N, C-alpha and C positions, 0 to 999 in steps of 0.2 A: 547567660543561657546559650548553649551551643546551637548554632544555626543549622537548619535542616530544610528539606523540601518534602512536599506531600508524597505519601506512598503511591507508587505507580507512575511517578514522574522521574525524569533523569536530567542531570546536567550533561552537556557535551563539550569536552575540551577540544583543543585544536586538532588532535589526532582523530578523534571521533568525527569531528565536523569534516575533515578531509575525506574520511570514508563515506560519510553520508552524502556529501556533495558528489562523490564519485558515482554513487547509486542514482541520485537525482539526475545528474547529467546524462548518465547512460540511458535512463528511462525516458527523459525528455527527448533525447536524440532519436530514439526509436519511434516515439509518438509522432514526432514531426515528419518522419519519413512516410508515415501513412496519412498525412494530411490533416492532423489534429492541431488546433490552436489553443493557447492557454488562456484561462480566465481565473478570477479569484472571487470568493464570496466572504461575507463577514464571519468572524468567529461566533458571534451570537446571532440567533434567529428568534423570531417570535415563537413562543411555545405552541401557538395555534398552527404554525407551519410544521413543527416536529412531532407533536403528539398524534398517536394513532397510525403512524406510518411504519412502525417497526414491530408491531405486536405488543402484547401485554408485557412480556419480559423486557423488550427493548425500551418501552416507556419507563420502566423502573430504573434503567441505567442512564437516563438523561440527567445531566447536571443542570439544575435550575438556578437562575440568577435572580437574587432578591431585588425587588423594585427599589429604586433609589429613594432617598428621603426616609420618612417615618413609615415604613412599609406596613407596620402592625398597628399604627395609630388609630385607624378607624375600623379595625377588625372587631366584629362581634364574636368573641370566642365561644360563647354559649351555643351559637348556631352551628359550630363545627364539632360539637361533642356527640359521641355515640351514646347509645342507650345506657352504657355502663359509666358514662361520665368522662371517658377518655377522649382527647382531642384526635379528630381524624386528620392526620398530618398530610395525607394525600390531597384531600379537599382543601385544606388550609394553604398548601403550597400553590395551588392554582389561583388562590385569591391574592397572594403576596408576591407571586413570581409570574411575570408576563413574558420573560425571555429565558432562553436556555442555550448552553453551548452546543454546537452542532455535534450530532452523533455520528454522522458520516458525511460524505460529499454529494451523494446522489440526490437526496431530498432537497437540499439547497440548490442543486443544479436544476431540478425540475421547477422549483420556484423561480429561479433565474430565467428559465426558458419562457415560462408563462408571462413573467413581468416584462421581458424584453422581446417578446415574440415578433414585434413589428420591426425590430432592428437586426434580426439575424436571418440567415438563409438556411432553409431546410433541404436536405438533411444537414443538421448542425453537428459538427464534430469538434469536441472540446476535450482538453485535458486540464487537470487541476491537481496541484501538489500543495497540500496544506494540512495542519494538525486537526485532529478530531478528539473528542473527549467522551469517555464512558465510565460511569460510576461502578466499575466492575471490581472483583476481588483480584488484586495484583498477584501474579504468579509468573513462572518462567514463560517468556514469550507473550505475556498479556499485560498491557499497561493501561493506565487511566488516561494518559495523554500520549498520542502517537500520531505519526504522519501517515496519510494515505496518498497514493499516487493514482488518481482515477482517470480513465479514458472512456468516454461515452460518445455514441452517435444516436441522435434522436430525430425522428421524422422519417424513418424507413423501417419496413418490416422484413426486408431482404435478409436472408441468412448469410449472405456474403459478409455482412457486418459481423456476425458471430465468428465466421472464419477469420476475419481480420484480427479479432481479439485473440484468438488462439495463436495466430501468426505473431502478433505482438509479444505475447507471453513467451513463445518459443524463442524469438529473437533476443529479447531482454536477457533471459537466463542463459542463452548461449554466449552473449557478450560478457556476462558476469561469471561465466565458466562454472555454472551450477547445474547439475543434472536434476531434472524435475519430471514429475508425472502430472499430466493434465487430465482431470476427471470431469466428465460431462454428464448431466442428466437434464430432465425437462419437467418443469412444475406441472404441466398438463398430465404427465404420466403419474405424478404423485396424486393429483386430483383423481385420476383413474383408480389408484389404490383404494381411496376412500369410497369411490362409487361401487367398485366390484366387491368390496367387503361389506357393503350394505350400510355404510355410515357416511354419506356424502356431506353431512353437516359437521363432520369431525376432521375435515381435511387439515385445518390449522393444527389441531392437537396431534394428529398423526405426523405431520411434517416436523413439528417441533421435537417430537419424540425421536423420529428417525434421524434427525440432524445430530443427535447425541450418540449415534451407534458406535463410532470410533472411540468415544471417550468412556462410555459406561457399559458397552457390550449389549448383546441381543436380549439377554434375560431381563436386564434393567429397563431396556426400551419397551419390551412387552409389558412389564409391570407398570410402567408409566402410562401406556395406552389403556391398560386394564383400569387404572385409576381414573382415566378420562371417560370411562363408560363403555369401552369397546368389549364385545363378547369374545370368548375364547375362539369361536368359529371365525370371527372377523380377523382376529390376530393371527390365526393359522394361515389365512389367505395372504396377509402381508408378509409373514415369515417365509412362505413359499416363494414370494417374489424376491425377497432380500437374499435368499440362498441360491438364486439362479447363477449359473456359471457358464463359461464358454466365451467365444469371440463376440464382438459387437453384433454382428449379423445374427448369431445364434441367440443372443439375449433378446434382441428385438423380435425375432420370430417367436420365441417362447412367450414374450409379453403380449404379442398380438393374439396368440391363442387364448391367453387368460382374459384379455380385454374384450374378446369376442364371445365370452360366455364359457370359457373353458376352465374357470376356477370352480371350486366346490360350491360357491354361491350361485353359479350360473348367470350372474348379472353381466350386462354389457356396458362398456364405457366408451362413448363416442369421443369424449374429451381426451381420454387416455390414448385412443387410437390416433387422434390428431397429433398428440405429443410424440408418438412413435414415428409418425410420418416426418415430423420436423427433425427428429434425431437422425433418421435414415438419410435425409437430405444433407444435413450438416456433416455427417461422417463421410458422405460421398464427396463433398467439397474438400474436406480435410485430406482424404486420400489423394485427390487430384492435385492439391497444393504441395504435397510432399513435406509435411511437418517433421522436423528433426527429432523433437521430444516425443516420447511415448504418450499417446492419447487413448483413453479408454472410457467406455460407458460405465457409470457407477450408479446402479438403481437405488442405492441407499443414500446418495448425495441429495440433501434437501435444502441446505442453506436456510437459516431461520428467519430471514426477512420476508414479511408478508407481501411486499409489493412485486415480487418476481412472479411472472406469468408464463414464461416460456423456458428457453434454454438456460441452464445454470452451470457455472464453471467453478472449479477449485484446482489450485496448483499446489503440489507438495514437493518439498526437497527430498531427493532419494537418498542422500548421503548424510543427512543431519536430522536428528529427531526434534521436531518442532511442529506446531500446528500449520494450517494452510498459510502460504506466503502470498497468495494471490487468489482472488475469487470475484464472482459477479454473476450477471445474468440479464435476461430480457424482462422488461417491465412495460406493460401495455396501458396501464391505468394511472400512472403516477401524476402526470400533468393534469389529468381529468379532475382530480380532487382540488386543484387550484383554478379550475375554470377553463381548461383547454383540453377537451376530450379528443379521443381517437388519434393520439399522437404516441406512437410506440418508440421505445428506446432500448438500447442494450449497452452494457458497459462492464468493465472489470476494474478492480482496485488492487494495486500492489502495496503490500504492507512493508513500508520502508524499514521499520524498526526490526521486524522479524528477518527481513532480508539481510540487514546489517549483522544480526546475530548469526545467521547462516554463514555469511562471508567471513566473519571473525572466527567462527568455530572451525571452518574448513581452511583457514589461512589463505583466502582467495583475493585479498586486497592487494593491488599492485604495490610493490615495495617503495616506489617513489612517492607514495602518498604521505609518508611519515613527516615530511617537511614541506612547508609552503614556500621556503626560501631555497634558491639554487646556489647563490654565491654570497658569502659574507666577506666584506672588507674589514680586516683588522684595523683597529685604531692605534696608529703608531705615533700620534701627536697631531697638533693643530695644523701644521704645515702639510703633513702627509694627507690629512683628511681633505683639505682644500684641493690637493693635487688629484685625488681619485674621484672627487664628486662629479666632474664632467663625465667620467667613464661610467659611473653608476647610473647617471641620468640617461646616457645613451643606451645602455643595456636595458634599462626599464622600458624605454620607448620601443625597444625591439621585442618586448614581451618577457624578458627575463626577470624573475623575482630576486631582488638584490637588497641586502641589508648592509648598513654601515654601523659597526659597533659604536655606540654613542660615547663611551667613556675611554679615556686612556688608562688601560689596565694591563696587568701582567698578561703575557701571551698565553700562559697556561689557562687563565680564566677565560680568555676569548676562545681558545681551543675547546675548553669544556662546554662553553655555550653552544658552539657549533655542533659538538657531539650530542648534547642533550636534545637539540632541535633536529638532529639528523640532517644537517646542511652538508651537501656533498662537496662543495668547493669553498676554499678559503684563499683570500689574497692577503699576503703580508708584504705590503709595499712600503718600504722605508726610505731613508735618506739616500742609500746607494741606488735604488731603482729610480728615484727622482732625478738623481744626477745624470743617469744614463737615458732618461726619458722612457722608462719601461714600467710595466705592470706585471707583477708576479702572481700566478694563479696555480694552486695546488689541488689536485683531485684527492680528497681525503679518503676515498674508498680504495683507489688503486695505488696511491702514493705518487702518481705521475705529477711532475711539476714543470711548468713552462713559463718563460718570460716573453712578454709581448710589447711591442711599441705602443705607447699610450694612444697613438693615432690609429692603431689597427683594431678597432672595436669589433669589426666583423670577424676577425680571426679569433678574438676572445669568445665571441658568440658561438662560433663554430666549435670551439673546444668544449664549451659548456654543454652544447646541445648534442654533440656526437654521442655521448654516453647515453642520453635519453633515447636517441634513435635506435641504438643497439638493444 
C-alpha cells in the first residue's frame, strides 16, 4: 500500500524547513524587541476548555480525541438515538471524547493565564509559535494542520497595546520584504450595526455573515442574513454601512451620524459610538507612530471568533492572492469564562504557512537558505580525512556549518552531492596539500579557489563568510 498523509497536512523537507525557520526566526526577533517572552501549551486541551469559545461553526471544526481504552464499552447507544432512530453523533462524541486538538493558541493562552495567574506579572506579554488543527475543507492556503505565531498582551486595556501589534506586523513584513495592507475594525461597531438595524440579538449572525463578504459577495451575505431572520429594512441599514467610502476620519464621521440615530431606523447605539471612539484613538496613535505599511479602517471586517470585543485586525499581502496572513483583536471576557473576570487582552496571530506560500510565490526567500551547509570537505581517503578533521572541528566551533563526505567516492559524485544540496564551498584536500601543510577551498558559485595553511583557520573562516556578508 502506497504511504500517504492526511489531506490538509504536509511534509516539510530540508529546503522547506530552512524557509520556515527563516520566517519563525524573523517573527521571534521582532516579538522580542517589543518585550514579549515565549511560552508553550499542550497540543491537546480538555474539550471543556475549547467548546463554546469559537462559535457554532468553530466548534464543528474541532478535532476530537477519542478517550483511551474501550471508549465505547459502557455507552448506551439507545440514549443517543434521535426520534428517527439515527445516532446523534455530536452528543455521542461528547460522551467518548474528553479532549481535543487545539483550534488556536488564544484560548489555551487564556487558560494558561488563569491557571498560572499567581506566577506571572501583569501586563503579561507572551508569544507562542506552535501548530493548531482545524477539521476544515483543505484548499489553497487553508490546511487542517498549520502553525500560528501568536503575540498577546493581557492585563491592560490601553490602546498602546493595539498600536504595538500594528507596529509588530509592519516590522515583520518589512523584514520579510512583503508589501501588506493592515485592516482594522472594532467589534463594538459591529454590535452597533445590530442595534441600529433593530436586531441586537442577531449580532453573532450578522458578524458571521459579514465576515464572508470578501469570499461570497454582498448579495450572498444579505441572503444569509435574510435566512437568519433579518428584515429587508434591517439589511438595508447594514448595506448602507458596508458601502461607506472615504478616508478613515470620513468613515468614522459617517458612522457617528448613523449610530446617533441618523439611519433609517432612527435607533441609537451607545456601544457602537464607544467602538468609534476607540477606533479614532487607535488611528491617532498609528498616525503619530508613523507606520510604513498602509493601514485602513474596514467596516466589513468582522473576524468570526466570538471572543473578540474591541479592535480587530487583519493583514493581507498586496502582491499575492491569498487569504489573510495575519489577524487578531481585543478580547475582554476570555479569562472570565475560566474564573478570572475583568482581565482584558489583545493579540494577533501570524499564519506561518500562508506567509511561506507568499514568500515562495514572490520568490522572496534569501538565496542562502537553500543549504544548511557552508563547506563540504571531499573524502580523498582515510589519511586525508584524518588530516582535515581538526580544521572541520575548529570551523564548527566558530559557527560554520561543515560536512565531511563520509565515503571515499569519485569526485564527480561528491561534486554532485554538493550541487544538489546547494553547498557553496568545497575543499578537495589530497596528498599534495597534506605534504605542503595546506587546505584547498573552492567557491563553487564564483569559481574562486584558494590554498590556506592548515593552521590559518581564521583566514579560512574569513574566506567562507566574506561572501555571506556581501
